[in-house]
C-alpha positions, 0 to 999 in steps of 0.5 A: 499499499505504501509503495503504491500510494507514495508512487502516485504522490511523487512519481515526478521524483523518478526523473532526476533531470530537471525540466527545462524552459524554452530558453534552456533555463530550469522550468518551475514545476511547483504545485503551489503555482497551480492554486494561484489567482492570475492577479497574484504575484507568484514570486511573493507567493512562493518565497513568503508565507504567513507568519507562524502562529504556534503556541507549542512549536517544539511539541513533537506531536505538533511538529508531526501534525504539521508534517501530516497537514502538508501531505496530499495523501492524508486526504486521499481520493481526488485531492491526492491526485491533484496533490492538494493538502490541507496546507494548500488552502491553509498556508502555514496553518493560516488562510490563503487569499490567492488560492484558486482551484478552477471549479471549486473556488469563486473569488480568490481565497474561497472554496466550495467545501460541498462540491462533488469533485472530492466527495459525494457524501457532502455534495449538495449540488450547489456552487457555494464557495466560502472564504478559507478561514485563518485557523490561527485567528479567533474566527477560525478557531471558533469554527470547531470546539478545540477544548472539549475532549474528542470534538476536534478529533471527530471533526478532523476525521469526518473532514478527511472521510466525508469531505475528501473521501479519504481512508479513515485515519489511524488514531495517532494521525488524528491525534497529531493533526489535532495537536497541530491545529490546537496549537495554532493561535494568532496570539503566538504569531511571529512579529512580522506578518510574513516570513520566508519559505525555506528548505529549513521548513521542509527539513523540520518536517522531515525530522519530525517524521523521525518520531512517527508512531509505528501504528500509523507508519504509512501516513508519515512515510507518505508525508515525508516523501511529499516533503522530499518532493517539494525540495526536489522541485525547488532545486531544479537547476542542472547544477543540483542534479546530484542533490536531486538524485540524493532526494530521490534515493532517500525517498525510495529508501523510505518506501523500502523501510530505510533504517532510521539511523541512516535517515538521521545521517542523511538529513544531517548531511542534507542540511549542509547541501541544501544550505549550500545550494540555496542561492541558486534554488527557487527559494531565491526570489531572483532565481525564481523570478528569472525562471518565471519570465 
């Protein structure tokens, strides 16, 4: 099951050679571009994100929840095929004013959560997109009771199964997702309204996966491979071929039951490699801007 699901999620990792634009420069193939309104600035959207607002950023359960939140395979069904995750709509756990999914969104920043594309269970036959809430803001926090035991967990399970036709998630998965969402609170936001997107974010998610529970291992492995895929997309230049091949190797190793000590060593080495190549990656606004011309 793990191999089939992960292969469908990040099949593009199999090709280490970066796709090229017509002028010979590396093409930008980042999923987030798929969801952007035509009026949005793609460079700003891909190099910045809303400020982090977590009350317990060092809690391992919160960190694992963030890893799962960014995984398309968590939702399953058509969402997974479209590579859509919770984080696609709720960037860094917040909202996404520039989000547009054709046929699902009305104005930018909205989505029809009762559309039949993702699930027939909640489909109401009416096109009624609603604003995507900021899960850290008071209005977003009040949508579901986060304090009473089990209420948020039941809501999250229903969202995955009923709204997206996903498989019923294991209790450990729901517990970590709930921990992450409970920790989202605007009162804990960073001082600046936005912050850079970085390879460090993805590496932190990968490191969180090291503490994954064995009872729900597949969900975390798929989420870790998705994080590797996002890094793979950001380091697209031919000068990054070795790094991209290394990301592919680690991804395949995860699918084949890689030893955790080996993975820890890989992540430690990868930190230096990602930092050294950052200036030529699509995390660099100038490099990205040039590639998008």
